C-alpha positions, 0 to 999 in steps of 0.5 A: 437532284433526285426529288426535282428530277423526281417533281420535273417526271411528275410535272410531265406525267400530269401534262401528258395525262391532260393532253391525252384526256383533252385529244380524247374528249374532244375526239368523241365530241367532234365524232358526233358532227357526223354523215352517216353515207350509207343508209341502213347501217351504223357506218358514219363519217365524223369529225373525230378522226380529223381531230384525233390525228391533228391532236396527235401531230400538235400534241405529240401524245408520250404513247400513242397506242396507250393514246389510241386505247383510251380515245377509242374507249371513251368514243365508245363510251361517250356514245353509249350514254347518249344513246341511252340518255336521249333515245333510250336505247337498250344498252347492250345494243348500243355497244355492240353497236359502236364497239366497233368505233374502238377498233378504228383509233386503235388501229390508226394509233398503232400504224401512227406508232410502228411507222415513227410519225415524228420521221414524216412530220417535214415530209407532208406528202409521206404521212399523209399517204400512211395517214390515208392507208391507216384510216383506210385499214381502220375503217375496213376493219371496223366495217368487218367488225360490225359486220361480224357483230351486227350482220350488217352487209359488207362493203361493195365496190362503190361504198370502198371508193367512197371510204377510200375517197374520204380516208384520203381527203381528210388526212391530206386535208389534216396535214395541210393544216399542220403543215400551215400552223408550222410554217406560220409557227416557223415565220414568226420564229425566223421574224423575232430570230432576225429582228433580235439579229438586226439589233445585235448586228447594228450593236456590234457596229458601235462595239467595233467603233468603240473598239477602234478608239479603244486602240487609239487611246491604248496606243496613246497611253503607251507613247505617254508611259515612254515620254514619262520614263524616258524623263524619269518621272517613274512614279507617273510612268508607272501610273501611265502603264497601268492604264494602258495594260487596263485600256488593254485587257477592255480591249481583248474583253469586247474583241470577245464580245465582238466575236460572238456576235459577228458569229451569231449576226452570220449564222442569222444570214443564212436563210436569205430573204428576197428585199420584199419580205424585209420590208414586209417584217420592218412593217409588221414589227413597226405597227406592232410599235405604234400600237403599243404607242398607241399612235394610228399609223398606216403604212404604204409600200410600192416596190417595182424590184425584188431580189434574194439578199444575203444581207437581210441583217444589215438591211433590217437594221437599217431600216428598222431604225429609220422606221422606228424614229419615223413612228416616234417622230408622228403625234398621235395619227400619220403615215408612212410610205416606203418605195424600193425601186432600182435606179442605174445599177443601185437599189433606192430604199425610200421612208417617208413620213408625217411626222413633225420633221426635222429642224434643217439646223440639225440635218448636218449633224444627226448622224453624229453618235449622241444627237437625239430629239427624244427623252422619256419622261423624266426627261431623261435623253435617249442614246442617240447612237440609232442613226450613226447606226444606220450610217454606218451601214449605208458606209459599209454597203458602200452606199449614200444616204439623202435627207429631205426635211419638210415642215411636216415630215421627213424623206429618207433617200438610200441607195446602194449598189445592187450587186453588194446586196444581192445574193 
């Protein structure tokens, strides 16, 4: 255990060291993309501070102060080498010119350390305000140090206002960029969680249906046991009782699994979505699925109604099953159309595809568990429970489903009472 902890600690330290060096080097390089606003002065506005702040937010260092010190040192050294190699500058003069830049990165990192930046990552306005303040203090300290070393003029009111404006702009620019990245990541995670949740919900329906069958088999086995016992067929009655007991154990295990699945799917429903969000998630997931199958499929959607729903998991399971079937029914390229509208207090979902369609003689049995037209490369049939899930979900939501099969394509029309899916 000790060696494992030691190995983990070594790996963590190495990762932190890499992050620190990368932050410092990229900051030094980015700082050379600059604007010098005041003529005759070495003061500059560069992308270094933006890069430094963004890396701190995205890749939080173990020690902010150490990161500020090392970044400041590397920035100064980078500029010093640049001056000596490219401009043949005197080393001492160049060092005095760029040394104040160290103060900016140190003060900025120190400020973020003192406020404990992690507390404000979910409060972008406050984080931007703190960053602007430290940026301003850092730039002001840098200019004061430069005045002491090089006897450059102090900033007047106009120049101070410019520094303040730039501090606010680049602080909120970084915070906004970071927020957009985190929102994008959050959406991606939520999509993945909802997709998993919808699959678990569909499977829980199948498990619940199986449990009803298990209950019937248990009752029948126990009834058989009593009849055999009454006829004094001892050996057979004991065997029937044993079967009933084993089935009862299977039922208890299934109940525990179903309870866990139900908790997960109910928890996934805490973040309510709009119907349009559900549709977008389905489209995105099945665009990826069609690419995986190397098919060129165009997705079109037309909606005239939208509201927040607390049934996003069942709707995702419903929509995903039908859309995935549509994708599989299309040979190489085709189209899938979605319509969403309200009619007589019912929300209507329509899915049309340009696939191979369903044989008319099969329409009456497609919702039967086990029905499938899909086989893998080895000729093994699919489970055939997807459409039975769809029917069960619609039944639970007190809705109806109608099918139209054509020479080229299938149309599924679903109607669900709006009150049952509207939050």
